[in-house]
NURO-546076 format. One line per 5 residues: their letters; for each residue x, y, z of N, C-alpha, C. Coordinates in steps of 0.001 Angstrom, whole numbers. Layout:
A> X/Y/Z/X/Y/Z/X/Y/Z; ...
END
This chain:
MNRKR> -8882/28568/61730/-7560/27948/61707/-6630/28766/60842; -7141/29243/59696/-6323/30075/58809/-5991/31398/59474; -6962/31935/60227/-6690/33219/60899/-5598/33055/61947; -5582/31976/62674/-4555/31748/63699/-3202/31606/63059; -3153/30918/61909/-1883/30727/61229/-1353/32049/60710
ICLTM> -2301/32888/60215/-1871/34210/59709/-1297/35048/60826; -1903/35028/62026/-1406/35816/63169/-40/35350/63598; 165/34059/63618/1471/33545/64022/2525/33946/63021; 2182/33945/61757/3151/34325/60730/3546/35777/60858; 2553/36648/61104/2820/38088/61239/3685/38362/62470
AALLL> 3438/37628/63560/4243/37816/64778/5679/37405/64530; 5889/36344/63774/7240/35874/63464/7965/36883/62608; 7231/37455/61612/7854/38457/60742/8269/39706/61538; 7400/40105/62483/7715/41309/63302/8933/41069/64177; 9064/39906/64775/10214/39572/65616/11490/39559/64799
FALTL> 11376/39005/63548/12536/38939/62683/13006/40344/62285; 12071/41253/62053/12408/42641/61675/13090/43361/62825; 12608/43161/64037/13231/43805/65207/14649/43310/65415; 14879/42034/65168/16217/41465/65334/17178/42054/64331; 16737/42184/63083/17596/42781/62048/17947/44229/62372
NACGK> 16972/44963/62901/17221/46384/63241/18252/46520/64345; 18218/45644/65348/19188/45693/66459/20580/45338/65989; 20697/44392/65093/22002/43987/64616/22626/45044/63722; 21812/45882/63106/22346/46878/62188/22926/48094/62871; 22649/48308/64155/23182/49476/64861/24623/49236/65303
KAEPE> 25512/50273/65138/26908/50207/65579/27023/50656/67018; 27912/49996/67756/28129/50380/69170/28861/51703/69222; 28346/52650/70005/28983/53947/70188/30181/53804/71130; 31397/54271/70708/32576/54148/71594/32463/55091/72778; 32938/54605/73914/32960/55446/75106/34039/56509/74962
TTQPV> 33776/57727/75405/34738/58825/75344/35046/59293/76746; 36326/59701/76962/36758/60242/78252/37506/61537/78012; 37529/62410/79021/38259/63670/78923/39774/63401/79010; 40562/64034/78106/42021/63830/78183/42576/64367/79495; 43549/63659/80052/44180/64042/81314/45589/64543/81020
TEPAA> 45881/65769/81467/47218/66348/81276/47962/66306/82599; 49104/65610/82650/49891/65529/83867/50701/66806/84047; 50809/67311/85274/51604/68517/85501/53077/68254/85205; 53773/69312/84757/55198/69178/84466/55946/68822/85739; 56912/67961/85602/57694/67537/86767/58499/68720/87315
TTQAA> 58474/68923/88617/59206/70002/89281/60348/69396/90079; 61583/69808/89746/62733/69266/90446/62841/69869/91834; 63518/69157/92721/63728/69659/94078/64534/70949/94060; 65498/71033/93122/66328/72239/93049/65490/73468/92745; 64472/73308/91880/63644/74462/91523/62766/74910/92684
LEELG> 62476/74002/93609/61617/74347/94743/62378/75098/95816; 63697/74917/95914/64477/75553/96959/64781/76999/96603; 64922/77823/97624/65221/79232/97404/66683/79412/97015; 66952/80487/96284/68338/80819/95935/69101/81194/97188; 70308/80700/97313/71136/81012/98476/72428/80207/98428
LTTWS> 73237/80381/99452/74495/79652/99566/74489/78824/100841; 75072/77630/100753/75227/76771/101920/76540/77065/102627; 77624/77076/101877/78955/77380/102419/79718/78187/101382; 80742/78888/101846/81618/79610/100926/82958/79854/101601; 83967/80113/100770/85298/80406/101290/86008/81351/100322
LSAST> 86969/82101/100879/87794/83006/100089/89260/82690/100349; 90072/82840/99332/91521/82710/99477/92173/83780/98607; 93476/83954/98757/94169/85026/98047/95446/84527/97397; 95786/85160/96279/97089/84987/95638/97726/86360/95555; 98947/86477/96058/99607/87768/96076/100268/88062/94734
WSSPN> 100508/89343/94489/101218/89773/93292/102698/89937/93623; 103488/90231/92592/104915/90435/92820/105194/91734/93573; 104201/92622/93605/104313/93866/94365/103153/93919/95351; 103248/94766/96375/102153/94861/97351/101022/95775/96892; 100872/95920/95559/99865/96840/95032/98486/96219/94914
GATIH> 98345/94938/95229/97046/94293/95123/97173/92793/95291; 96047/92108/95084/96017/90647/95211/94823/90118/94425; 94855/88830/94153/93745/88146/93499/92968/87354/94553; 91667/87621/94649/90816/86949/95625/90019/85854/94917; 90070/84637/95452/89413/83478/94867/88179/83111/95701
LTAEP> 87081/82858/95018/85816/82477/95668/85451/81039/95321; 85023/80285/96329/84388/78989/96144/83112/78985/96979; 81960/78763/96344/80676/78863/97050/79752/77736/96623; 79181/77053/97611/78225/75974/97350/76803/76513/97491; 75993/76440/96432/74629/76974/96519/73665/75993/97173
TRHAD> 72556/76524/97654/71507/75670/98200/70788/74894/97105; 70886/75384/95861/70260/74707/94731/71047/75046/93484; 70934/74175/92498/71513/74475/91185/70730/73715/90137; 69904/74455/89409/69120/73883/88327/69628/74431/87000; 69207/73794/85919/69581/74283/84594/69126/75724/84433
GDSAS> 70062/76565/84001/69723/77971/83810/70085/78865/84971; 70409/78290/86138/70852/79100/87279/72272/79604/87023; 72604/80775/87586/73943/81337/87432/74281/82186/88647; 75535/82628/88722/75982/83450/89842/77117/84352/89383; 77296/85462/90107/78387/86398/89855/79062/86747/91173
FVVRL> 80373/86945/91108/81170/87379/92248/81313/88898/92144; 80744/89613/93116/80684/91075/93061/81488/91650/94224; 82339/92631/93923/83142/93312/94941/82840/94805/94860; 82558/95409/96021/82250/96838/96077/83199/97529/97047; 83431/98809/96773/84246/99660/97626/83530/100987/97763
EDEEI> 83056/101284/98996/82295/102502/99259/81137/102644/98273; 80346/101576/98139/79153/101522/97290/79453/101564/95793; 80713/101591/95405/81073/101525/93992/81442/100090/93632; 80853/99595/92545/81148/98230/92114/82527/98191/91454; 83434/97450/92053/84806/97352/91561/84972/96163/90625
ANVPC> 84288/95069/90912/84399/93860/90088/83065/93143/90055; 82738/92583/88886/81547/91756/88711/81939/90621/87774; 82273/89476/88367/82862/88370/87625/81878/87203/87566; 81475/86762/86357/80612/85581/86265/81307/84342/86843; 80568/83569/87612/81121/82348/88207/81042/81192/87217
TWENG> 81959/80267/87352/81872/79006/86632/81383/77933/87608; 80859/76861/87051/80327/75762/87865/81329/74616/87846; 81934/74338/88999/82974/73319/89081/82761/72447/90315; 82550/71162/90082/82454/70170/91160/81458/70567/92243; 80298/71036/91820/79241/71366/92773/79381/72717/93438
NYVAE> 80256/73588/92908/80471/74907/93496/80516/75975/92415; 80134/77188/92818/80408/78357/91994/81835/78809/92295; 82609/79092/91249/84010/79464/91400/84280/80724/90585; 85036/81663/91175/85412/82885/90458/86628/83499/91145; 87260/84444/90459/88375/85176/91059/88345/86613/90552
ADLNA> 88811/87528/91407/88812/88945/91073/90164/89551/91418; 90732/90309/90486/91981/91040/90721/91641/92401/91316; 92185/92678/92505/91835/93903/93225/93094/94680/93583; 93070/95980/93321/94154/96852/93763/94078/97046/95269; 95216/97343/95869/95265/97505/97323/94397/98679/97757
ADGYC> 93465/98400/98656/92585/99426/99226/91969/98848/100484; 91472/99700/101339/90777/99280/102556/89287/99554/102424; 88465/98585/102883/87019/98777/102875/86262/97956/101857; 86882/96912/101298/86194/96078/100314/85040/95301/100950; 83988/95079/100146/82855/94233/100535/82626/93204/99424
YYVVL> 82406/91950/99811/82315/90850/98861/80923/90226/98905; 80354/89970/97695/79009/89410/97592/78981/88351/96486; 77992/87471/96591/77643/86574/95489/76207/86883/95102; 75989/87217/93821/74643/87496/93305/74196/86274/92508; 73118/85642/92971/72591/84424/92354/71386/84777/91487
TGADG> 71295/84145/90326/70182/84373/89413/69590/83028/89010; 68279/82884/89227/67598/81657/88847/67194/81667/87386; 66878/80491/86865/66462/80383/85472/65181/81164/85206; 64362/81363/86247/63111/82111/86100/63304/83614/86250; 64559/84063/86418/64832/85491/86553/64907/85997/87975
STAEV> 64586/85164/88944/64677/85573/90341/66145/85747/90732; 66402/86654/91680/67775/86931/92105/67864/86956/93628; 69056/86740/94115/69352/86839/95550/70806/87252/95699; 71072/88122/96677/72437/88581/96948/72846/88109/98327; 74013/87468/98392/74532/86951/99653/75841/87667/99972
AVNTP> 75899/88307/101152/77137/88948/101602/78069/87870/102143; 79228/87711/101513/80140/86638/101918/81319/87144/102739; 81604/88461/102696/82688/89016/103520/82553/90537/103519; 82005/91069/104598/81789/92508/104718/82192/92951/106123; 82396/94256/106329/82713/94721/107685/81646/94343/108708
ANPIE> 80393/94278/108277/79325/93917/109208/79311/92428/109526; 79816/91614/108606/79821/90162/108802/81088/89581/108179; 82249/89811/108827/83518/89411/108212/83841/87934/108435; 84423/87320/107414/85019/85995/107591/86533/86090/107441; 87016/87156/106790/88452/87392/106641/88673/88900/106512
ENYIN> 89014/89537/107635/89156/90993/107650/90328/91471/106799; 91337/90628/106621/92482/91044/105810/92083/91305/104362; 91081/90583/103844/90637/90823/102478/89760/92067/102395; 89134/92442/103498/88354/93684/103531/89300/94883/103528; 90253/94893/104456/91258/95959/104532/92551/95466/103896
MQSAL> 92506/95324/102580/93600/94692/101854/94881/95519/101881; 94752/96822/101736/95956/97646/101691/96748/97529/102981; 96053/97601/104106/96742/97476/105394/97345/96090/105558; 96621/95067/105086/97091/93695/105275/98262/93338/104378; 98441/94051/103276/99559/93772/102381/100838/94484/102802
EAYCS> 100714/95474/103668/101880/96256/104071/102816/95448/104969; 104102/95652/104730/105139/95101/105605/106047/96252/106000; 106386/96320/107283/107220/97436/107738/107903/97056/109044; 108891/97843/109385/109504/97735/110706/109535/99125/111318; 109556/99179/112634/109476/100454/113341/110388/100419/114563
LTLGE> 111152/101501/114731/112033/101644/115888/111597/102872/116674; 111229/102654/117928/110801/103745/118804/111698/103758/120038; 112307/104912/120299/113186/105029/121469/112584/106000/122474; 112748/105617/123753/112319/106494/124831/113506/107202/125445; 114072/106594/126485/115214/107193/127180/116525/106670/126619
SSLTD> 117469/107594/126370/118820/107232/125930/119796/108259/126495; 121054/107842/126626/122058/108750/127204/123447/108345/126751; 124394/109264/126931/125811/108997/126689/126461/108801/128042; 126871/107547/128344/127412/107199/129657/128715/106425/129489; 129789/106979/130039/131093/106301/130007/131480/105867/128603
GKLVI> 131292/106759/127676/131687/106463/126301/130773/105485/125588; 129583/105285/126132/128626/104350/125512/127303/105063/125248; 126642/104635/124182/125253/105019/123955/124393/103990/124658; 123633/104444/125670/122825/103539/126488/121343/103835/126247; 120603/102806/125889/119152/102918/125664/118448/102153/126775
TSGAA> 117596/102860/127507/116912/102233/128643/115414/102046/128418; 114884/102569/127336/113473/102313/127010/113261/102507/125517; 112425/101675/124969/112120/101735/123545/111584/100397/123066; 111300/100315/121786/110746/99069/121238/111064/98977/119756; 111292/97752/119317/111452/97442/117893/110278/96566/117474
TVQAP> 109669/96922/116356/108491/96194/115877/108658/95845/114407; 108248/94638/114047/108258/94206/112655/106876/93660/112313; 106336/94128/111200/105039/93629/110736/105219/92973/109373; 104940/91674/109301/104975/90959/108027/103606/91071/107353; 103533/90871/106028/102230/90926/105360/101265/89901/105952
RIADA> 100019/90320/106119/99010/89407/106663/98266/88654/105561; 98530/89013/104321/97984/88275/103181/99139/87585/102476; 99014/86286/102311/100045/85502/101637/99365/84401/100835; 100106/83811/99916/99564/82696/99139/99213/81539/100062; 98269/80726/99624/97838/79585/100424/99026/78694/100765
GQEIG> 99137/78368/102042/100218/77506/102499/101514/78228/102780; 101578/79523/102516/102806/80281/102751/102709/81040/104065; 103724/80905/104880/103807/81636/106140/104978/82598/106065; 104675/83890/106159/105729/84903/106109/105923/85452/107512; 107161/85383/107998/107475/85877/109330/108765/86670/109324
CSKAT> 109150/87113/110509/110394/87848/110669/111514/86847/110951; 112505/86800/110075/113612/85868/110267/114815/86524/110932; 114883/87871/110880/116039/88533/111475/115730/90008/111699; 116190/90555/112824/116058/91981/113118/117336/92452/113793; 117852/93583/113322/119160/94054/113796/119135/95562/113994
LVLTL> 119666/96004/115132/119914/97428/115344/121271/97765/114738; 121325/98839/113980/122560/99250/113304/122851/100696/113697; 124050/100927/114240/124469/102273/114620/125480/102777/113597; 125228/103972/113055/126144/104558/112079/126664/105898/112598; 127867/106228/112191/128484/107517/112508/128785/108212/111189
DGQEI> 128083/109322/110971/128207/110043/109696/128016/109119/108506; 127038/108214/108622/126697/107314/107525/127497/106035/107468; 128514/105892/108300/129334/104681/108298/128928/103783/109468; 128746/102501/109165/128334/101546/110197/129469/101319/111188; 129145/101479/112494/130186/101267/113507/129810/100176/114509
ATKEL> 128548/99774/114579/128169/98730/115532/126802/98158/115143; 126583/96889/115497/125286/96238/115275/124920/95416/116502; 123627/95173/116648/123149/94300/117726/121906/93573/117233; 122013/92232/117168/120883/91437/116705/119863/91289/117826; 118575/91406/117456/117495/91354/118431/116781/90015/118385
TMAPG> 116214/89645/119513/115357/88462/119592/113909/88931/119558; 113238/88635/118456/111873/89116/118264/110868/88067/118744; 109834/88537/119414/108759/87667/119899/107460/88038/119187; 106509/87081/119078/105225/87411/118449/104542/88576/119152; 103976/89483/118341/103295/90653/118876/101816/90408/119099
DTARS> 101093/91513/119300/99671/91418/119619/98808/91155/118394; 99276/91503/117208/98497/91299/115992/99123/90192/115156; 98344/89693/114204/98811/88584/113367/100063/88973/112603; 101042/88083/112626/102301/88216/111897/103060/89492/112275; 102927/89915/113527/103741/91018/114032/104733/90469/115052
YECAL> 105851/91192/115206/106928/90760/116095/107466/92000/116802; 107898/91827/118050/108363/92981/118810/109468/92584/119788; 110222/93592/120183/111296/93395/121151/111434/94667/121973; 111413/94533/123297/111596/95687/124177/113072/96047/124248; 113336/97357/124179/114728/97846/124247/114910/98557/125586
DDVSF> 115177/97771/126608/115294/98355/127947/116694/98214/128542; 117594/97579/127798/118974/97443/128290/119884/97194/127093; 120030/98218/126276/120837/98108/125066/121905/99194/125101; 123139/98818/124766/124226/99804/124761/125179/99539/123606; 125820/100606/123137/126811/100538/122068/128051/101318/122498
DLPST> 129216/100761/122252/130457/101487/122482/130647/102527/121383; 131038/103724/121781/131252/104799/120828/132756/105055/120645; 133162/105527/119474/134584/105822/119254/135076/106915/120204; 136284/106751/120690/136856/107763/121586/137157/109056/120853; 137186/108973/119534/137503/110157/118715/136253/110919/118294
LGAEQ> 135143/110622/118896/133902/111292/118530/134073/112804/118666; 133781/113519/117567/134004/114953/117574/132723/115744/117441; 132876/117038/117576/131736/117949/117535/131003/117850/116199; 129704/117930/116313/128790/117932/115164/128779/116625/114383; 129417/115602/114878/129288/114318/114196/127895/113732/114475
KLTLR> 127417/113009/113490/126031/112528/113542/125985/111022/113792; 125264/110636/114833/124996/109222/115134/123549/108903/114767; 123375/107795/114088/122017/107370/113718/121839/105907/114078; 120721/105605/114728/120383/104219/115051/119177/103821/114207; 119348/102741/113454/118254/102270/112604/117960/100804/112895
LDAEL> 116805/100371/112432/116399/98967/112560/116326/98360/111170; 117044/97277/110958/116966/96494/109721/116280/95167/110030; 115378/94759/109152/114680/93486/109343/114611/92729/108029; 114630/91423/108144/114494/90561/106969/113357/89578/107215; 112448/89470/106227/111339/88535/106331/111711/87196/105711
SNGQQ> 110929/86193/106025/111242/84839/105553/111104/84689/104046; 110409/85631/103394/110318/85597/101934/111428/86393/101273; 112396/86876/102082/113532/87611/101555/113352/89115/101509; 112167/89597/101844/111922/91038/101794/112724/91760/102876; 113344/92880/102496/114165/93667/103412/113383/94909/103855
LTDEG> 113436/95187/105150/112751/96347/105724/113754/97167/106523; 113519/98472/106596/114405/99317/107405/113650/100518/107939; 114088/101007/109088/113507/102211/109684/114586/102942/110464; 114808/104195/110104/115753/105019/110858/115018/105607/112050; 115409/105166/113227/114682/105554/114423/115065/106917/114966
VTWYY> 116346/107120/115295/116768/108340/115983/118128/108780/115466; 118305/110088/115384/119604/110666/115045/120023/111645/116142; 121292/111533/116527/121854/112455/117523/123038/113201/116916; 123302/114370/117477/124541/115104/117171/125368/115201/118451; 126653/114977/118294/127558/115052/119447/127955/116521/119687
QDGTL> 127661/116996/120892/127964/118389/121235/128425/118473/122684; 129651/118986/122884/130167/119254/124237/130031/118060/125170; 130392/116873/124680/130372/115691/125515/128996/115087/125749; 127980/115586/125039/126625/115032/125171/126056/114751/123782; 124960/113991/123763/124267/113697/122513/122958/114490/122475
ANAVG> 122827/115319/121469/121599/116088/121288/120705/115353/120299; 119497/115055/120739/118550/114339/119901/118073/115255/118777; 118362/114833/117528/117983/115662/116382/116632/115263/115815; 116366/113982/115763/115116/113494/115174/114534/112448/116102; 113262/112591/116461/112628/111625/117331/112092/110446/116579
END
């Protein structure tokens, strides 16, 4: 009986010791690998550098020696750090490189250019990561405004008088073939239309005006040009016309901006009852 009691006591002590040992252990915390989320990539950064739309306009100077060209260009993307430059070249020489400003969703810049023919216009885009792209916005190969490419020709204004057949008949100078042409500048400020408001043939004798004839000018074949055929024009000549006196017929024109143009077409000398053509 004592042996059984001793065994039961020892079993109880062993169970109690095991319980104490289990309670004394601390629970090990679970560990996980840290997760790093990728940096957010904006849609603008995913798109390639380029332009969606662009336009050019011009502001004229007080003289026809040049003009200011204005650029407005909408990019396909614009992220922080992106930039652009307005570049103008002439025969592979860089004439202007103007940093663009960012205004209302567009790159904006302007370049002052002297009158010349053969300009090429580009926008050079630079991404924040250093990537670049060049977009041709107006070149001879892909023009949107040829007048800005050939600026010198487009800024010129002139008038021209060309005579074919003329004769002295019954005391009159008779012109049976010829043409009067007026060319207004093809580059003007935005909203400004420059045209021919008046064209007049002026006949002088030894430098003195003796007769005029106003012409009716019609639109010509090119932009802002005007022409008039001279196939039935005559002027009365003084009965006192003497030997070696000089007759000159010139064309005077006035543009709508007030610019005056002139061209001396033909000069004759009176000899033995006829007119000798001195200058063609």
